[in-house]
C-alpha positions as CSV (number, residue, x, y, z in Angstrom):
1,X,0.6,-29.1,-64.5
2,X,4.2,-29.2,-63.4
3,X,6.3,-31.9,-61.9
4,X,5.0,-31.1,-58.4
5,X,1.4,-31.6,-59.5
6,X,-0.8,-32.4,-56.5
7,X,-3.8,-33.6,-58.4
8,X,-3.4,-37.1,-56.9
9,X,-3.9,-35.7,-53.5
10,X,-7.0,-33.5,-54.1
11,X,-8.8,-36.5,-55.6
12,X,-9.3,-37.5,-52.0
13,X,-12.2,-35.1,-51.8
14,X,-14.2,-36.3,-54.8
15,X,-13.3,-40.0,-54.1
16,X,-14.5,-39.9,-50.5
17,X,-17.3,-37.3,-50.3
18,X,-20.6,-38.2,-52.0
19,X,-21.8,-35.4,-54.3
20,X,-18.4,-33.6,-54.3
21,X,-17.6,-32.4,-57.8
22,X,-14.2,-30.8,-58.2
23,X,-11.2,-29.7,-56.2
24,X,-8.3,-27.4,-56.9
25,X,-5.2,-26.5,-54.9
26,X,-3.5,-23.2,-55.8
27,X,-0.9,-20.7,-54.7
28,X,-1.7,-17.3,-53.3
29,X,-1.0,-15.7,-56.7
30,X,-3.5,-17.9,-58.5
31,X,-1.1,-20.5,-59.9
32,X,-2.8,-24.0,-59.9
33,X,-0.9,-26.8,-58.2
34,X,-3.3,-29.6,-58.8
35,X,-6.9,-30.4,-59.8
36,X,-9.3,-33.3,-60.0
37,X,-10.1,-35.0,-63.2
38,X,-12.7,-33.7,-65.6
39,X,-11.6,-30.1,-65.7
40,X,-9.9,-28.5,-68.7
41,X,-6.6,-26.7,-68.1
42,X,-8.3,-23.4,-69.1
43,X,-11.0,-24.0,-66.4
44,X,-8.4,-24.8,-63.8
45,X,-6.5,-21.6,-64.6
46,X,-9.7,-19.6,-64.5
47,X,-10.9,-21.0,-61.2
48,X,-7.4,-20.6,-59.6
49,X,-7.3,-17.0,-60.6
50,X,-10.8,-16.3,-59.3
51,X,-10.1,-18.1,-56.0
52,X,-6.9,-16.1,-55.4
53,X,-8.9,-12.9,-55.9
54,X,-11.7,-14.2,-53.7
55,X,-9.4,-15.0,-50.7
56,X,-7.7,-11.6,-51.0
57,X,-11.0,-9.7,-51.0
58,X,-12.4,-12.0,-48.3
59,X,-9.5,-11.0,-46.0
60,X,-10.1,-7.3,-46.9
61,X,-13.4,-7.4,-45.1
62,X,-12.0,-8.6,-41.7
63,X,-12.5,-5.4,-39.8
64,X,-16.1,-5.1,-41.0
65,X,-16.7,-8.2,-39.0
66,X,-15.3,-6.5,-35.9
67,X,-12.1,-5.5,-34.2
68,X,-9.6,-8.3,-33.5
69,X,-6.0,-8.4,-32.5
70,X,-5.4,-11.2,-35.0
71,X,-8.1,-11.2,-37.8
72,X,-7.6,-14.7,-39.0
73,X,-9.6,-15.7,-42.1
74,X,-11.0,-19.3,-41.8
75,X,-13.0,-19.9,-45.0
76,X,-15.2,-18.5,-47.8
77,X,-18.3,-20.3,-48.9
78,X,-20.3,-19.5,-52.1
79,X,-23.8,-20.9,-52.5
80,X,-25.6,-21.3,-55.9
81,X,-28.9,-22.8,-56.7
82,X,-27.0,-25.6,-58.4
83,X,-24.2,-26.2,-55.8
84,X,-21.5,-25.0,-53.4
85,X,-18.0,-23.7,-53.6
86,X,-15.6,-23.8,-50.6
87,X,-12.3,-22.1,-50.1
88,X,-9.8,-22.6,-47.2
89,X,-6.1,-22.0,-46.5
90,X,-3.8,-24.9,-47.3
91,X,-0.6,-23.8,-45.5
92,X,1.4,-20.6,-45.9
93,X,0.7,-19.1,-49.3
94,X,-1.6,-21.8,-50.6
95,X,-5.3,-22.5,-50.8
96,X,-7.7,-25.4,-51.4
97,X,-11.0,-25.0,-53.2
98,X,-13.7,-27.6,-53.6
99,X,-17.1,-27.7,-55.3
100,X,-20.1,-29.9,-54.5
101,X,-23.8,-30.5,-55.4
102,X,-26.5,-28.7,-53.4
103,X,-27.3,-31.6,-51.1
104,X,-23.7,-32.4,-50.2
105,X,-23.0,-33.1,-46.5
106,X,-21.4,-29.8,-45.5
107,X,-19.7,-31.2,-42.4
108,X,-18.3,-34.1,-44.3
109,X,-16.8,-32.1,-47.1
110,X,-15.4,-29.6,-44.5
111,X,-13.8,-32.4,-42.6
112,X,-12.2,-33.9,-45.7
113,X,-10.9,-30.5,-46.9
114,X,-9.2,-29.8,-43.5
115,X,-7.8,-33.3,-43.3
116,X,-6.3,-33.0,-46.8
117,X,-4.7,-29.7,-45.8
118,X,-3.0,-31.5,-42.9
119,X,-1.8,-34.1,-45.4
120,X,-0.6,-31.6,-47.9
121,X,1.7,-30.1,-45.2
122,X,5.3,-29.9,-46.5
123,X,4.1,-30.6,-50.1
124,X,3.3,-26.9,-50.4
125,X,6.0,-24.4,-50.3
126,X,5.2,-20.7,-49.4
127,X,4.5,-18.7,-52.6
128,X,5.0,-15.0,-52.6
129,X,1.8,-13.0,-52.5
130,X,1.1,-10.6,-55.3
131,X,1.4,-6.9,-54.5
132,X,-2.2,-6.3,-55.3
133,X,-3.4,-9.1,-53.0
134,X,-1.2,-8.0,-50.2
135,X,-2.5,-4.4,-50.5
136,X,-6.1,-5.5,-50.6
137,X,-5.8,-7.7,-47.6
138,X,-3.8,-5.2,-45.5
139,X,-5.5,-2.0,-46.4
140,X,-9.1,-2.4,-47.2
141,X,-10.7,-3.5,-44.0
142,X,-12.5,-0.4,-42.9
143,X,-13.1,0.4,-39.3
144,X,-14.1,-1.5,-36.2
145,X,-17.7,-1.7,-35.1
146,X,-19.4,1.4,-33.8
147,X,-19.3,4.9,-35.2
148,X,-15.7,6.1,-35.4
149,X,-15.0,9.4,-33.5
150,X,-14.8,12.3,-35.8
151,X,-16.3,10.5,-38.8
152,X,-19.6,11.5,-40.2
153,X,-22.4,8.9,-40.5
154,X,-23.2,7.5,-43.9
155,X,-26.4,9.5,-44.3
156,X,-28.1,6.4,-45.7
157,X,-29.4,4.9,-42.5
158,X,-32.4,2.5,-42.9
159,X,-34.6,1.6,-39.9
160,X,-35.4,-1.7,-41.5
161,X,-31.7,-2.8,-41.3
162,X,-31.4,-1.5,-37.8
163,X,-34.3,-3.6,-36.7
164,X,-32.8,-6.7,-38.3
165,X,-29.5,-6.2,-36.6
166,X,-31.1,-5.3,-33.2
167,X,-33.2,-8.5,-33.3
168,X,-30.2,-10.9,-33.4
169,X,-27.5,-11.1,-30.6
170,X,-24.1,-10.6,-32.1
171,X,-25.2,-9.0,-35.3
172,X,-23.2,-5.9,-36.1
173,X,-23.7,-4.1,-39.4
174,X,-25.5,-4.2,-42.7
175,X,-25.1,-2.3,-46.0
176,X,-27.5,-2.4,-49.0
177,X,-25.7,-2.2,-52.4
178,X,-27.4,-1.2,-55.7
179,X,-26.8,-2.8,-59.1
180,X,-23.6,-0.7,-59.5
181,X,-22.2,-1.8,-56.2
182,X,-22.8,1.6,-54.5
183,X,-24.3,1.8,-51.0
184,X,-28.0,2.6,-50.9
185,X,-28.7,2.1,-47.2
186,X,-26.8,1.2,-44.0
187,X,-27.4,0.5,-40.4
188,X,-26.8,3.5,-38.2
189,X,-23.4,2.6,-36.8
190,X,-21.5,2.9,-40.1
191,X,-19.5,5.9,-41.4
192,X,-19.6,6.8,-45.1
193,X,-15.9,5.8,-45.4
194,X,-16.6,2.3,-44.1
195,X,-19.7,1.9,-46.3
196,X,-17.8,2.9,-49.4
197,X,-14.8,0.7,-48.5
198,X,-16.9,-2.4,-47.8
199,X,-19.0,-1.8,-50.9
200,X,-15.9,-1.7,-53.1
201,X,-14.6,-5.0,-51.6
202,X,-17.9,-6.7,-51.8
203,X,-18.5,-5.7,-55.5
204,X,-15.3,-7.5,-56.3
205,X,-16.1,-10.5,-54.1
206,X,-19.5,-10.8,-55.8
207,X,-17.9,-10.8,-59.2
208,X,-15.4,-13.5,-58.2
209,X,-18.1,-15.5,-56.6
210,X,-20.2,-15.6,-59.8
211,X,-17.1,-16.5,-61.8
212,X,-17.0,-19.9,-59.9
213,X,-20.5,-21.0,-61.2
214,X,-19.1,-23.5,-63.7
215,X,-16.7,-24.9,-61.0
216,X,-19.8,-25.7,-58.9
217,X,-21.3,-27.6,-61.8
218,X,-23.6,-25.0,-63.4
219,X,-23.7,-22.6,-66.3
220,X,-21.6,-19.4,-66.4
221,X,-24.8,-17.5,-65.5
222,X,-26.0,-19.9,-62.8
223,X,-28.1,-18.3,-60.1
224,X,-25.9,-17.1,-57.2
225,X,-27.5,-17.0,-53.8
226,X,-24.9,-15.9,-51.2
227,X,-21.2,-15.7,-50.2
228,X,-20.2,-16.2,-46.6
229,X,-16.8,-15.3,-45.2
230,X,-15.8,-16.8,-41.8
231,X,-13.1,-15.3,-39.6
232,X,-12.0,-16.5,-36.3
233,X,-13.7,-13.4,-34.7
234,X,-16.8,-13.0,-36.9
235,X,-18.8,-13.4,-40.1
236,X,-19.4,-11.4,-43.3
237,X,-22.4,-12.3,-45.4
238,X,-23.1,-11.1,-49.0
239,X,-26.5,-12.1,-50.3
240,X,-28.9,-11.2,-53.1
241,X,-31.5,-8.5,-52.4
242,X,-34.2,-8.1,-55.0
243,X,-33.3,-7.5,-58.6
244,X,-29.6,-6.7,-59.2
245,X,-29.0,-5.6,-55.6
246,X,-27.0,-7.1,-52.8
247,X,-26.9,-6.8,-49.1
248,X,-23.7,-7.3,-47.0
249,X,-23.9,-7.9,-43.2
250,X,-21.4,-8.6,-40.4
251,X,-21.7,-10.4,-37.1
252,X,-19.7,-11.8,-34.2
253,X,-18.5,-15.4,-34.5
254,X,-20.9,-16.6,-31.8
255,X,-23.9,-15.0,-33.7
256,X,-26.5,-17.3,-35.1
257,X,-25.7,-16.5,-38.7
258,X,-28.7,-18.4,-40.1
259,X,-31.1,-16.5,-37.9
260,X,-29.4,-13.2,-38.9
261,X,-29.7,-14.1,-42.6
262,X,-33.4,-14.9,-42.1
263,X,-34.0,-11.5,-40.4
264,X,-32.3,-9.7,-43.2
265,X,-34.3,-11.5,-45.8
266,X,-37.5,-10.5,-44.0
267,X,-36.7,-6.8,-44.6
268,X,-35.1,-7.2,-48.1
269,X,-37.2,-6.8,-51.2
270,X,-38.5,-9.9,-53.0
271,X,-37.3,-10.6,-56.5
272,X,-39.2,-8.6,-59.1
273,X,-39.6,-5.6,-56.8
274,X,-37.7,-2.4,-56.3
275,X,-34.8,-2.5,-53.8
276,X,-35.0,-0.4,-50.6
277,X,-35.1,2.4,-50.0
278,X,-37.2,3.4,-53.1
279,X,-40.6,1.7,-52.8
280,X,-39.9,0.3,-49.3
281,X,-41.1,-3.2,-50.2
282,X,-40.4,-6.1,-48.1
283,X,-40.5,-5.5,-44.3
284,X,-42.4,-2.2,-44.5
285,X,-43.4,-1.1,-41.0
């Protein structure tokens, strides 16, 4: 670390939140500015690079969550079977990441992270964003909700996904991705362009999410469950769907995201079965 190492500040999280494991503060271009004890320099660099990519791709999904005059990203949360990873902004051009055990108090760690960001304040100077990150955040959002005028539908509409969305107030879209990250099914309000754009961003977000497994306290191949991106105006959810498939969904900010996730899991295939729309397992009508 450099002379402006902020490790002494991020220790506040693990010192005061039971079952918190690690914390890292980084610049927008993935340069670590401080980390808690017990992490090697190589691990800190790896996590910082993954977190920089994760926040960029998280922002790139903003318009999938709905149209907004100011699409402000709030946080990204990754859930594994062995723990959690949290990522929030820490001032202009900086980010704070923390990891915790599965039974951590989610409200407590969120409070500590946001309080630490307020304390960091002037200790973080604005770092220039990389060209790749800026392009991803500014140009990969897709289209607002509803079928755009003059754009063809995806041709992959699944009634199962439509029922899940229709059953939860505030739910917007859903796209089923295969093991290559390609769209295999969508709700009926999505154009092919939007399905392809969201699929590309989510494939990258999935890879970055899995790269944080060791940070959360597990093995490199630890079982990933879901990644949730929160914006001021809505939510984007990426979750496992059967073997080697994923499902991405979007909702308004006032949507009951837990209920939406439950409805989606009711129509998704169970592990060990073929993903929709092949054998139509899980939620067959």
